[in-house]
C-alpha positions in Angstrom: 3.6 30.5 70.3 0.0 29.4 68.6 1.2 27.9 65.2 -1.6 28.2 62.7 0.1 27.6 59.1 3.9 26.5 58.4 5.5 26.6 55.1 7.7 23.0 53.7 10.9 23.6 52.0 12.5 20.7 49.8 15.8 20.6 49.1 17.0 17.8 47.5 20.6 16.7 47.2 22.1 14.3 45.0 23.9 11.3 46.5 25.2 8.6 43.8 24.2 5.4 43.7 25.6 2.5 45.0 25.2 -0.6 43.5 21.6 -1.5 41.8 19.3 0.8 39.8 17.6 2.9 42.8 19.3 6.1 43.5 19.7 7.1 46.9 18.4 10.5 47.1 18.9 13.3 49.9 16.0 15.0 50.5 16.3 17.6 53.1 13.1 19.3 54.7 12.7 22.1 56.6 9.3 23.3 58.4 8.9 27.1 58.7 6.1 28.6 60.9 3.9 31.2 59.1 5.1 34.9 60.1 7.8 33.3 62.3 11.2 30.7 62.4 11.6 27.4 61.7 10.3 24.5 63.9 13.4 23.8 65.5 14.4 21.3 68.5 13.6 24.1 71.3 9.5 23.6 69.8 9.9 19.8 69.4 10.1 19.9 66.2 7.7 18.4 63.5 7.1 15.1 62.2 7.5 14.4 58.8 6.4 12.2 56.9 8.0 11.1 53.2 5.7 8.5 51.3 5.6 7.6 47.2 1.9 9.6 46.1 1.8 6.5 43.0 1.8 3.4 45.8 1.3 5.3 48.9 4.4 3.6 50.6 6.4 5.8 53.1 10.0 6.2 51.6 11.2 8.1 55.2 10.2 9.4 58.1 11.8 11.0 61.0 11.8 14.7 62.9 13.0 17.8 62.4 15.7 19.2 64.9 17.7 22.0 65.0 18.0 25.8 65.9 14.8 28.0 64.7 17.4 30.4 62.4 18.6 33.4 62.7 16.0 36.5 63.2 17.7 39.1 61.5 18.1 37.0 58.2 14.3 35.3 58.6 12.6 38.0 60.0 13.6 41.3 59.6 15.7 41.2 55.9 13.3 41.2 53.2 13.6 38.0 51.4 14.7 39.5 47.7 17.5 38.0 44.7 16.8 34.9 45.2 18.5 34.6 49.0 17.4 31.5 50.7 16.1 31.4 53.9 17.8 28.5 55.7 21.2 27.5 56.0 22.8 24.0 57.4 22.4 25.4 60.9 18.4 25.7 60.7 16.0 22.8 61.8 15.7 20.5 59.3 14.8 16.5 58.5 17.4 14.9 56.4 16.5 11.7 54.6 17.9 8.9 52.0 15.6 7.6 49.5 15.9 5.1 47.1 14.2 5.6 43.6 15.0 4.3 40.2 12.7 6.8 38.3 10.9 10.1 38.3 8.9 10.0 41.6 6.0 12.0 43.2 6.6 12.4 46.6 4.3 14.2 49.0 6.2 15.6 51.9 3.8 16.1 55.5 4.4 17.8 58.5 2.7 17.8 61.6 4.0 20.3 64.6 5.3 21.8 67.0 5.4 18.5 68.7 6.3 20.7 71.4 2.9 22.5 71.5 0.4 19.6 70.3 -2.6 21.9 71.4 -1.6 24.3 68.5 -0.3 21.5 66.2 -1.1 21.9 62.3 -0.4 19.2 59.5 0.5 20.7 56.3 2.0 18.9 53.2 3.5 19.5 49.9 4.7 17.4 46.5 6.8 17.2 44.3 8.7 15.5 41.4 11.9 13.9 42.7 14.3 12.9 39.4 16.9 9.9 40.7 20.0 11.6 39.9 18.8 15.4 39.6 19.9 18.3 41.9 17.1 20.8 42.5 18.5 22.3 45.8 18.1 26.3 44.9 15.4 27.8 42.7 12.2 30.3 44.1 8.9 28.8 44.4 5.5 29.5 45.5 3.0 28.7 47.9 -0.1 30.1 49.4 -2.6 28.3 51.3 -4.0 25.4 50.6 -2.0 24.8 48.0 1.4 22.3 47.7 4.9 24.5 47.2 5.3 25.0 43.4 9.1 25.5 41.7 9.0 28.9 39.3 10.0 26.1 36.7 9.8 25.7 32.6 7.8 28.8 32.9 11.0 31.4 33.3 12.8 29.5 30.7 13.5 32.8 28.8 16.8 32.5 26.5 17.7 29.3 29.0 17.3 25.7 29.3 14.1 24.4 30.2 13.8 23.5 34.0 11.0 21.7 36.0 12.6 23.2 39.3 15.0 25.5 40.7 14.5 28.1 38.4 14.5 31.5 40.0 14.2 34.8 39.2 16.8 36.3 39.3 20.5 35.9 37.7 23.5 34.7 39.5 24.7 38.3 39.5 21.4 39.4 41.1 19.5 40.7 38.1 16.2 39.9 36.8 15.9 37.0 34.8 14.8 37.1 31.3 10.8 38.2 31.8 10.9 38.9 35.5 11.8 42.5 35.3 10.3 46.0 35.0 8.5 47.5 32.2 12.1 48.5 30.5 13.4 45.5 30.9 10.5 44.2 29.1 10.3 46.4 26.3 14.6 46.1 26.0 13.4 42.4 25.2 10.4 42.9 23.0 13.5 45.1 21.2 15.6 42.4 20.9 13.6 39.6 20.0 12.1 42.0 16.6 8.7 42.5 18.5 6.5 45.6 18.9 3.8 44.6 21.8 2.8 41.9 23.7 -0.3 40.9 25.8 0.5 40.2 29.2 -1.1 37.4 31.0 -1.5 36.7 34.6 1.8 34.4 35.9 0.1 30.9 36.2 0.9 31.0 40.1 -1.0 33.7 40.8 -4.1 33.0 38.9 -4.0 29.4 40.6 -3.4 30.5 44.2 -5.0 33.2 44.6 -8.6 31.3 44.0 -7.6 29.3 47.1 -7.5 32.2 49.5 -11.3 31.2 51.6 -12.0 35.0 52.8 -13.3 37.0 49.5 -12.4 40.2 51.1 -8.6 39.2 51.0 -9.1 37.2 47.8 -10.8 40.3 46.3 -8.0 42.5 47.8 -5.2 40.4 45.7 -6.6 40.6 42.3 -7.4 44.0 42.7 -3.9 44.4 44.1 -2.9 42.4 41.1 -4.1 44.8 38.7 -2.8 47.6 40.1 0.3 46.3 40.1 0.2 45.8 36.6 -1.6 48.9 35.1 1.5 50.9 36.6 3.5 48.6 35.2 2.4 48.9 31.7 2.1 52.8 32.2 5.5 53.3 30.6 4.3 52.2 27.3 0.6 50.9 27.4 0.9 50.7 23.4 3.7 47.9 24.3 3.0 46.6 27.2 -0.9 45.6 27.1 -2.4 44.2 30.3 -4.6 41.7 30.7 -6.6 42.6 34.1 -7.6 39.6 35.9 -11.1 39.2 37.1 -12.2 37.4 40.1 -14.1 34.2 40.9 -15.9 35.9 43.4 -19.5 36.2 42.2 -21.3 38.6 39.7 -21.2 41.9 41.2 -17.4 41.5 42.1 -17.0 40.5 38.8 -18.9 43.5 36.7 -17.4 46.0 39.3 -13.5 44.7 38.3 -15.0 44.5 34.9 -15.9 48.5 35.3 -12.6 49.5 37.3 -10.2 47.6 34.8 -11.8 50.0 32.1 -11.3 53.3 34.2 -7.7 52.2 34.6 -7.0 51.7 31.0 -7.2 48.2 30.5 -8.2 47.0 26.8 -8.5 43.5 27.5 -9.5 41.1 30.4 -8.6 37.4 32.1 -11.6 35.2 32.9 -10.7 31.7 35.1 -14.5 31.0 35.6 -17.7 31.9 34.8 -18.4 35.5 35.8 -20.9 34.2 38.5 -17.7 32.8 39.9 -18.8 29.5 39.0 -18.1 26.5 36.4 -21.4 26.6 35.1 -22.9 29.7 33.4 -25.9 31.4 35.2 -28.4 34.1 34.0 -26.0 36.3 35.6 -23.4 36.2 33.7 -25.8 38.2 30.7 -24.7 41.5 33.2 -20.8 40.9 32.7 -20.9 40.1 28.7 -23.5 42.9 28.3 -21.2 45.3 30.2 -18.1 44.0 28.7 -20.0 45.0 24.9 -20.6 48.7 26.1 -17.3 49.0 27.1 -15.4 47.9 24.2 -12.9 45.5 26.8 -11.8 42.5 24.9 -12.0 38.9 26.5 -8.9 36.7 26.4 -9.1 34.0 28.2 -5.4 31.9 28.7 -6.1 28.6 27.6 -9.8 28.5 28.7 -12.6 29.0 31.8 -14.9 27.1 33.4 -15.4 24.2 31.1 -15.6 21.2 33.4 -18.3 18.7 32.8 -20.0 17.3 35.6 -20.1 14.2 34.4 -20.1 12.4 37.6 -17.1 11.0 36.9 -14.7 9.2 34.5 -16.7 6.0 34.1 -19.9 7.6 35.0 -23.2 6.6 33.5 -23.0 8.7 30.3 -27.2 8.9 30.4 -26.8 11.6 33.2 -24.0 13.6 31.4 -25.7 17.3 30.1 -25.7 18.5 26.0 -22.2 20.2 26.7 -20.2 16.9 27.8 -21.5 14.6 25.0 -20.8 17.3 22.9 -17.1 17.6 23.5 -16.7 14.0 25.1 -13.9 13.8 21.9 -13.1 17.0 21.5 -10.1 17.1 23.7 -11.1 19.7 26.7 -10.1 23.3 26.8 -11.6 26.1 25.1 -14.1 23.6 23.3 -15.3 22.6 26.4 -15.7 26.6 27.6 -17.1 27.1 23.8 -19.5 24.0 24.2 -21.2 25.2 27.9 -21.8 29.1 26.1 -23.7 27.3 23.1 -25.6 24.9 25.0 -26.9 27.7 26.9 -27.5 30.2 24.0 -24.9 33.1 25.4 -24.2 33.6 21.5 -27.9 34.0 20.4 -28.3 36.5 23.4 -24.9 38.4 22.6 -24.1 38.0 18.7 -21.2 40.0 19.2 -19.4 38.0 21.7 -16.4 37.4 20.5 -13.2 35.2 22.7 -9.7 35.1 22.3 -8.1 32.0 23.7 -4.2 32.4 24.3 -2.8 28.9 23.8 -4.6 25.9 22.9 -2.3 23.7 21.0 -3.8 24.8 17.4 -2.5 21.7 15.4 -5.6 20.0 17.4 -8.0 22.9 16.7 -9.5 21.2 13.4 -10.0 17.7 14.9 -11.4 19.4 18.0 -14.4 21.3 15.2 -14.3 17.7 13.8 -15.4 15.9 16.9 -17.9 18.8 18.2 -19.9 18.6 15.4 -20.1 15.0 14.9 -20.8 14.4 18.5 -23.6 16.8 18.2 -24.8 15.4 15.6 -24.2 11.7 16.4 -25.5 11.8 19.5 -28.7 14.6 19.8 -30.8 12.0 19.0 -30.8 11.4 22.6 -29.7 15.1 24.1 -32.9 16.8 21.8 -30.7 20.3 21.3 -32.0 22.4 18.7 -28.8 24.5 17.9 -29.4 27.1 15.2 -25.8 26.2 13.5 -23.3 23.2 14.5 -20.8 24.2 16.8 -17.9 24.0 14.7 -19.3 27.8 13.0 -19.6 29.1 16.8 -16.3 28.0 17.1 -15.1 30.0 13.9 -17.9 33.2 14.6 -17.0 33.7 18.3 -13.4 33.3 19.0 -9.7 33.8 18.1 -7.6 31.4 19.0 -3.5 31.8 19.7 -0.7 30.0 18.0 3.1 29.6 19.6 5.6 27.7 18.9 3.3 25.3 16.1 4.6 25.0 12.6 2.4 22.0 12.7 -0.6 24.2 12.9 0.2 25.9 10.3 1.2 22.8 7.7 -2.2 21.6 8.5 -3.7 25.3 7.4 -2.1 25.1 4.5 -3.0 21.7 3.3 -6.4 22.0 4.3 -7.6 25.5 5.0 -10.9 24.7 5.4 -11.0 22.6 8.2 -7.7 24.4 10.0 -9.3 28.4 9.3 -6.0 29.7 9.8 -7.2 32.8 9.7 -8.7 33.0 13.0 -5.6 32.4 14.9 -3.2 35.0 16.1 0.8 33.9 16.7 2.1 34.9 19.7 6.4 34.5 21.5 4.9 33.0 25.2 7.5 34.2 26.2 9.3 33.5 29.1 7.9 30.0 28.4 9.6 27.0 27.6 7.3 26.7 24.6 8.3 30.0 23.6 10.3 31.3 20.9 12.1 34.1 22.3 14.9 35.5 21.6 14.6 33.7 17.9 10.8 35.0 17.4 12.0 36.7 13.7 13.7 33.8 12.4 10.6 31.2 13.6 7.9 33.3 11.7 10.5 33.7 8.8 10.7 29.9 8.4 7.0 29.2 9.3 4.7 31.6 7.8 7.3 32.9 5.2 5.8 31.0 2.5 2.4 32.2 3.6 -0.1 35.0 1.4 1.1 38.3 2.7 -2.4 39.1 3.5 -3.4 35.9 5.8 0.5 36.3 7.3 -0.4 40.1 8.0 -3.8 39.0 10.2 -1.7 36.4 12.1 0.7 38.6 13.4 -0.5 42.3 13.6 -4.5 42.0 12.2 -6.1 39.8 14.8 -4.6 41.4 17.6 -5.4 44.5 16.5 -9.0 44.1 16.0 -9.4 42.3 18.7 -7.7 44.7 20.9 -9.0 47.5 19.4 -4.7 49.1 18.5 -4.0 51.6 15.6 -1.1 50.1 13.2 -0.6 53.2 11.8 0.4 55.0 15.3 4.3 55.5 16.2 4.8 53.3 19.1 6.4 54.3 22.2 10.0 54.1 22.0 12.7 51.9 24.6 13.8 54.0 26.8 17.2 54.6 27.2 
């Protein structure tokens, strides 16, 4: 059997410290062949190396041994309801490492050792906390990406867990935020909400981009959008899908934008520039023009593209592009994205273009605007960039911004309304993520927004969302099915 790719499953079992500050922590590693069973003794096993990422120190080393596992359990039975693939009899390496603080480890597997001509090497990183048991939980793994646990992004009404979280409850039912459309509507009712703009899971958007084959990648993006359209179909006025845009070139982006519109989407989610890269190009204008023509909203998560080409953190700043100088102290995120578009002249060509950035850590927004203006003015004798208005004005004219559980941002807006323009914001619960307000959103809104002017409160909670997405606030909403 030729082995091309393997999956690493890290199971961490805690042992009590016997002396000193270091805690002996047990780590169990299984290596699963792609589309096959575990790499056991009959295949020569796999060589496992566990090292401290920060120091490079080898913490443990050995080979997996044991059986390849149950064919019925691994190959014939669909994975569901959080049932683990492995049991105690399956091939594994069990190691004890001594750590006295949270440690980022890298586990590397090389095998099968019994057939080196078809051997491959894969690795995964994982934070390990002394004394913390993270043996169970769902995880995502795609080619070219390390194992990543479904962690604080599935908090719901429970406690924040950075690993060991599952899409299922102990009784087999779906956990908060991981069910079907009916469950989502019931959760809205419980939280006192009418509608939500639904973003792609962070896992999906980050992992899909590592698929090397364009056709496969594009098919995955389209499959997600098809699924999302079906998920929202039970109540499209309340479950408002945000279609994922591909990063495989301008032709694919424009085609998927048109397809998303035909599927009924009101909004799309960008990860990079429409051309698929980090920097704006003239081709992007085709996408912006089509989005305005279709009347479809542009709603990235925190930002899109925005990585500044500065050659490294200590690179000679004389080589920086203007957008890097403008955002040197602005904190990244949507400031970087907007700076790229400002310098590119995108907003002069498309003055009606406006974005909604859903999660920006709202309390730092006034600082970002201040630093972008200051750095533009102070450094422009070098960059010689002639803008028709200050960077902060572009952010005011061409952006709406998300606010979650951030009473500090509201307090800043009350004290400094010009520097912190609350009328540009749109509150969201961020359900089911860790910093969200579910299931107590109504209580939070009353505590945080209760003293605001009613018109401003309406803008924050309803008006901006309705304007951006083209919603009719006077229309009846779909009732939750029984």
